[in-house]
C-alpha positions in Angstrom: 116.1 108.9 74.3 117.8 107.5 77.3 119.3 108.6 80.6 121.7 107.3 83.2 120.4 107.8 86.8 121.9 107.1 90.2 119.8 105.4 92.9 120.9 103.4 95.9 124.6 103.7 95.1 124.1 102.1 91.7 123.7 103.5 88.2 121.0 102.5 85.7 120.6 103.2 82.0 116.9 103.8 81.5 114.5 104.6 78.6 110.9 105.6 78.7 108.7 102.6 79.4 111.4 100.5 81.1 110.6 98.6 84.3 113.5 98.1 86.6 114.3 97.1 90.2 116.1 99.6 92.4 116.9 99.6 96.1 113.8 100.1 98.3 112.3 103.6 98.0 110.2 105.4 100.5 107.1 105.7 98.3 103.8 103.9 98.2 102.7 101.6 95.3 101.1 103.5 92.4 102.7 106.8 93.5 104.9 109.0 91.2 108.6 109.2 92.0 111.2 111.6 90.6 114.9 110.6 90.3 116.9 113.9 90.5 120.4 112.4 90.3 120.6 112.3 86.5 124.2 111.7 85.3 123.6 111.7 81.5 120.8 112.4 79.1 121.1 111.4 75.4 118.6 112.2 72.6 119.9 110.9 69.3 123.2 112.7 68.7 122.7 115.2 71.4 124.3 114.0 74.6 124.4 116.0 77.9 126.8 114.8 80.5 126.6 116.2 84.0 129.5 117.2 86.3 128.5 115.3 88.4 124.7 115.7 87.6 122.8 117.3 84.8 121.3 120.7 85.9 117.5 120.5 85.7 117.7 116.8 84.7 114.8 114.7 86.0 113.5 111.2 85.4 109.9 110.5 86.3 108.8 107.1 87.3 105.8 105.3 88.8 106.2 102.8 91.6 104.8 99.4 90.5 105.4 97.3 93.6 107.7 96.5 96.5 109.1 93.1 97.2 112.0 91.0 98.4 114.5 89.3 96.2 115.4 85.7 96.2 117.4 84.4 99.2 121.2 84.3 99.0 123.2 82.2 101.4 126.1 83.9 103.3 128.7 81.5 104.5 131.7 82.2 106.7 134.3 79.5 107.1 137.8 79.2 108.6 139.6 76.0 108.0 140.9 73.9 110.9 139.4 76.2 113.5 136.0 74.5 113.8 134.4 77.8 112.7 131.6 78.0 110.2 128.5 80.2 110.0 125.6 80.2 107.6 122.7 82.5 107.2 120.5 83.8 104.4 119.6 87.3 103.2 116.7 88.7 101.2 117.2 92.2 99.8 114.2 94.6 99.7 113.5 96.2 96.3 111.1 98.6 94.6 110.0 98.0 91.0 109.5 101.2 89.1 108.3 102.0 85.5 109.9 105.0 83.8 107.3 107.4 82.5 109.4 110.4 81.4 112.9 111.9 80.9 113.6 115.6 80.8 117.0 117.3 80.6 
């Protein structure tokens, strides 16, 4: 059984027991969290597609930890204009473990 959820403007295909990183959620570590924007639920040959979300669909998860991703360098450059800027960015994330899927 798997589901497609939407979180932080991105879509994720999840199954029970998966651990994934999503955009930072407002929940403490160890707390339970429910994703209510479920776009699709599939159980074998039975597939339920929402329009845009599945009615009554819910994916339960447990917050494992919060953190910051690796640093990426952002560079702006214009040739022949003596213009160049460089700075780094580290995105915040929340790691969650999927505990249950219901349609």
